[in-house]
C-alpha positions in Angstrom: 51.6 7.9 -95.3 52.0 5.9 -98.1 54.7 6.6 -100.7 53.9 6.7 -104.1 55.6 3.6 -106.8 56.5 0.2 -105.7 57.4 -0.4 -102.1 60.6 -1.9 -101.3 61.3 -4.8 -99.6 63.7 -5.0 -96.0 66.6 -7.0 -96.8 66.3 -10.7 -95.1 69.1 -10.7 -92.2 71.5 -13.4 -92.9 71.4 -15.8 -90.2 73.2 -15.2 -87.1 76.8 -16.4 -86.8 77.6 -19.3 -84.0 80.0 -17.8 -81.8 82.3 -20.6 -81.9 82.6 -20.7 -86.0 85.7 -18.1 -86.1 87.6 -18.5 -82.8 87.9 -22.3 -83.6 89.2 -21.7 -86.9 91.5 -19.4 -85.8 92.9 -21.3 -82.9 93.8 -23.9 -85.2 95.4 -21.6 -87.5 97.0 -20.4 -84.9 98.1 -23.6 -83.5 99.3 -25.2 -86.5 101.8 -22.2 -87.5 103.5 -22.0 -83.7 103.7 -25.9 -84.2 104.9 -25.5 -88.0 107.9 -23.0 -86.4 108.8 -25.3 -83.6 109.7 -27.7 -86.1 111.6 -25.7 -87.9 113.3 -24.7 -84.9 114.7 -28.1 -84.9 112.5 -29.5 -82.1 110.4 -32.8 -82.1 106.9 -33.1 -81.4 104.6 -36.5 -80.3 100.9 -36.0 -80.4 99.8 -38.0 -77.1 96.5 -39.4 -78.5 96.1 -41.7 -75.6 95.5 -39.0 -73.1 93.0 -37.0 -75.3 90.1 -36.8 -73.3 87.5 -33.8 -72.7 88.6 -32.2 -75.8 92.0 -31.6 -74.2 95.0 -33.5 -75.7 98.9 -33.1 -75.0 102.0 -32.9 -77.4 104.9 -34.0 -76.2 108.3 -32.0 -77.1 111.6 -33.7 -77.4 114.8 -31.7 -78.4 117.2 -33.5 -80.0 121.1 -33.5 -79.4 122.0 -30.9 -82.2 119.5 -28.5 -81.2 120.3 -29.0 -77.1 124.4 -28.3 -78.4 123.1 -25.2 -80.5 120.9 -23.8 -78.2 123.1 -24.4 -75.0 125.9 -22.4 -76.9 123.5 -19.7 -77.6 121.8 -19.3 -74.3 126.1 -19.6 -72.8 124.6 -22.0 -70.3 127.7 -23.0 -68.4 128.2 -26.9 -68.4 130.8 -29.0 -66.2 134.1 -30.0 -68.6 136.7 -32.9 -68.2 138.6 -30.7 -66.0 138.6 -30.7 -62.8 140.1 -29.1 -59.4 140.6 -29.9 -55.7 138.6 -28.3 -53.4 141.0 -27.2 -50.4 140.1 -27.4 -47.4 140.3 -24.8 -45.1 142.8 -24.8 -42.0 144.0 -22.9 -39.1 142.3 -20.4 -37.0 140.0 -19.5 -39.6 138.6 -23.0 -40.2 137.6 -23.0 -36.4 136.1 -20.2 -36.4 134.1 -21.2 -39.6 133.3 -24.0 -37.8 132.2 -22.6 -34.8 129.8 -20.4 -36.8 128.2 -23.6 -38.8 127.0 -24.9 -36.0 125.4 -22.0 -34.1 123.5 -21.6 -37.9 122.9 -25.2 -38.2 119.1 -25.5 -36.9 118.5 -22.5 -39.1 119.8 -24.5 -42.3 117.5 -27.0 -43.7 118.6 -30.7 -44.0 120.1 -30.8 -47.5 122.4 -33.8 -48.4 126.3 -31.6 -49.0 128.2 -32.3 -51.4 131.7 -32.5 -49.5 133.8 -34.3 -52.3 137.1 -33.2 -52.9 137.4 -32.7 -56.4 135.0 -30.6 -58.7 134.5 -30.3 -61.9 135.7 -26.7 -63.9 132.3 -25.3 -66.1 132.7 -23.1 -68.9 130.2 -21.7 -71.4 129.1 -24.5 -74.0 130.6 -24.4 -77.2 130.2 -26.8 -80.2 133.1 -25.9 -81.5 135.6 -26.8 -78.2 133.2 -29.9 -77.4 136.1 -31.1 -76.6 136.5 -29.8 -73.2 133.8 -31.5 -72.3 133.2 -35.3 -71.1 130.4 -36.1 -74.0 131.0 -39.6 -73.2 127.2 -39.9 -72.3 124.6 -37.6 -74.4 121.7 -38.6 -73.0 123.1 -37.5 -69.5 125.3 -34.8 -70.2 122.3 -32.0 -70.4 120.3 -32.2 -67.3 116.8 -32.2 -67.2 116.6 -29.2 -65.6 118.9 -27.6 -68.7 116.9 -29.3 -71.1 113.7 -27.9 -69.6 115.3 -24.7 -69.6 116.6 -24.6 -73.3 113.1 -26.2 -74.5 111.4 -23.0 -72.4 113.8 -20.4 -74.1 112.6 -22.1 -77.4 109.2 -22.0 -76.8 109.5 -18.0 -75.6 110.9 -17.0 -79.0 108.4 -19.3 -81.2 105.9 -16.9 -83.1 102.7 -17.1 -84.8 102.0 -13.8 -87.0 99.2 -14.6 -89.3 96.4 -14.8 -86.6 95.0 -11.2 -85.4 97.6 -11.0 -82.4 101.3 -12.2 -82.2 102.3 -14.6 -79.2 104.8 -16.0 -78.2 
C-alpha cells in the first residue's frame, strides 16, 4: 500500500571501511607511545633501515652506562667485587671420597670446562653509592651480555602503552 504524502528516501550507505584503515593507525600509535616510553626510561633506539624487507623493520636497543647502573641497583643484581677469596682444596678422607664419587659420576655429566682457579671474586648486589667496591676499570665489559640483556628485558616488560584500546607492556 502506498502512503499519502512524499516518499522518504532511504539514506545512502557509507562506503565500507577497509579493515586495515584503523588497525594500522592504532599499531603506529601504540608503537610510537611504546618507543617514547623506552626513550624516557633512558634507552637509546636505533632503526635499522638496511635490513628493512617485506615490511619488517628492526630497532636496535642500546642501554647506556647510567641506565645499566640504575637498573642493576633496582634489580639487585649481584656483581663481582674487587675482593677475592681463596678457594681451599679439600683434604683428608672426605677429599678421597669426593674424588671417587666424582669419577663414578663423570660419564653422566656433560663435558664443560671447569674453573679450577684458586681465587674467586666476592659478589655483592650492585649499588651506585658503593661503586668503589667494584672493579669498574673496564666499563664496557663490567656488565656481561647476559646481564645487559636481562636489564633491557626488564625495562621492556615495564614499559606500557595505555593510549591504545588495551594496555601492553
